N, C-alpha and C positions, 0 to 999 in steps of 0.2 A: 895894617894888613889886611889882605884881602880875606874874606869868609873861607872857612875849609868846605868844599865841595861835599854834600852829604846827598846819600840815597833820596830819592823822590819818596820812596815808602817812609822813610824816618822823619821827611818833613810831614807827609800826610798825618803820620802817627801824633808827631809834636802837635799838630793843627787841632787834630781830634783831642789830645789832651788840654790844650788851652780852653777847647770849648766847653770841657765837663769840671775842671780845677775849680772854677769859682773865685769868689773874693779870698784874698789872702794877704799877708803882711811882709812877704819874702822879698828882697831888694831884685832888680834884675838877675844879677848875677848867681844870688841863693836859689832864684827859681829856677834858672837854667839847668843846676845841678839836681834839684828836685825833679824836675821833667825828665831828666834823663834816668832816675830812679824808677819813676814811673813808667817810663816806656820799657825799661828791662824786665819788668814785672806784674805790669797789667794792675798794679795795687794802688790805689790812691791813700792806703792808710799810710804810707811813707811821709805824706805832709806834714802829718801829726807826730810823726817819731824821730825826723831827723832835726838836730841841733848843730847850729852853726856857732862855734865858738868867735869870741871877739878877735877880729883880725885874720879869721882864717883865709877865706878867700886871699886877700892881698899877699899874704904870705905863700898861698901855694903858688900863682901868679908869677910871684918872685923867682921863687925856687926853681921852677920848671921852665920859665925863659931863660935862665942861666946854665941849662942843662944840668941841673943837680940831679945826685942819684936818687932812685926809687928803690925801696924795698917793699915786695909783696911777700904775702904769707903762704900762699898756695899757687900750683900751677895753674888753676882754673882764672884766677884774676891776672896772672902772666897773659895768658891765651885772650884774655879781654881786653886787653890794653897794650899788647906789642904792636898791633898794627898802626893805631894812632900815635904811639911814642915814636915810630919809626918815620910817621909822616909829618911829626912836628919837630919835636928839640932833640931826639936822639938820645934821651937820658940814658945814663947806666940804668940798667935795669935787672934787680937781683931778686931771687926768689928762694924764700927762706926753707922751705922743704927739700929743696933740690940741695942744699949744701947741709943738710942736718944729720947725715950719716956719717960716723956713729952718734947716735944721741947720746946725750949727758945724763948719768944716772939719775932717774926721778925727774927728767924732763921728757916731753914727745918730741918727735924729730923736727917738727915745725918751731916748736918754742927753742929748740939748740941751735937750728940755723938761724932764726932771726937773733938772736944773740950774738952768732958769728957775723952775721951781715953788720951789726952794729958797731963791731970793734972796728970794722974797717970804714964804715959810715955814720959814725953818730948823729950826722946832724941831715942825714936822710930824709926825704918825705917817705913815711910809712904808712903802709894800706894793709889793712887787717879785715878780711871777709870769710874767714873761714873758723880760725884757729882761738878759741878765747885764752888760752893757755899762753899762747904767743903775746897777746895784749897785754895780759898780766906781766909777764915778764917784761915787756917793753915799759910797763908801768914804773916796775922796780928800778930799771935802769934810769928813768927821768928822774925819780926821787932820790937816787943816790950821786946824780951828777952824770953819771957815765954816759948820757945819751941826752940829746937836744936836739930832737927832730923838728925839720922845718914846720912839718904839719903830720898829726896824726889822722887818718880815715879809720874811724873804729865801726866796723861793721859786721862783727861774727855773728852767726844765725845758731840757734838752738837752745836747749834748755840747761845743760849743766855747764854753770860757771859762767854764762854768757851775761847775763844781767850784772852779774858781781865785776867782772871785769870791764863793763860799760861805766860802770857805777866810780868804779877806781878812775877808768879815763876822767871823766868828768871833775874830778878833783885833782888832776895833774895841771898846772899851770901853763901849758902848751899850745898854741895854735891846734884846734881840733874840730874835723866834723864827724859827728857820729849818730848811730841810728838806736835811739833808746829802745829797751824791750827786748823780745825773743827775735825779733825779725831782724832780717840782714842777709847775708852770704856773698858770694865770690861774684855773682851778676851784679849786686846792686854796688860792692864796693868797685867793680871795675868800672860801672858806670858812673859812678861819684868822680873817679879819676879822671875818665874820658871827658865830661863836661869840665873840670879843671884845666884839662890840655885845650880842649877849644877855647875856654877864655882867656888862658894865658896866650894861646898863639893868637887871637883876633884882638888883642889891646897893644900887639905891638908896632911901632910907627910903620 
């Protein structure tokens, strides 16, 4: 499959990142994901924070290439990926916060919406870039066998509950790519998914 046409500015930015990145142990596919994350943030710390679970990229490629559903936690993540989703596999793209009203008692709107999306698509690729409560709820569903996501991108940002949610994800036996520590965010999560979409598209025969 031909490479996706990308803007000259993006390609120039990638070249500058390549010059500055230095020696690393990432595979070419992993590096493509990390480079997108750095491009979206100008923050090289992510090369030390991102963790690729075993088989994560292969699982993502397979799921995306067969137009498997994607669940994102918030609108900002959706806005960051919808263009590339439409250019590539046109996967069903669900946004948890958009279906979270009314919120369940004791749960946030995003958490509620994620659980509703999982009821419809328990094997979706799930992207969390904002809401640690949603990531924790997802881990609960994985633990009870009510969700078997194809891949989890765990990259919420902040101070309250963020690191605990990521640590919980690390303990779940699902394909995952996560950003350890406090850093992350919607732009980072969107960059990670966009990189995986490009990888999946360009591996096609």
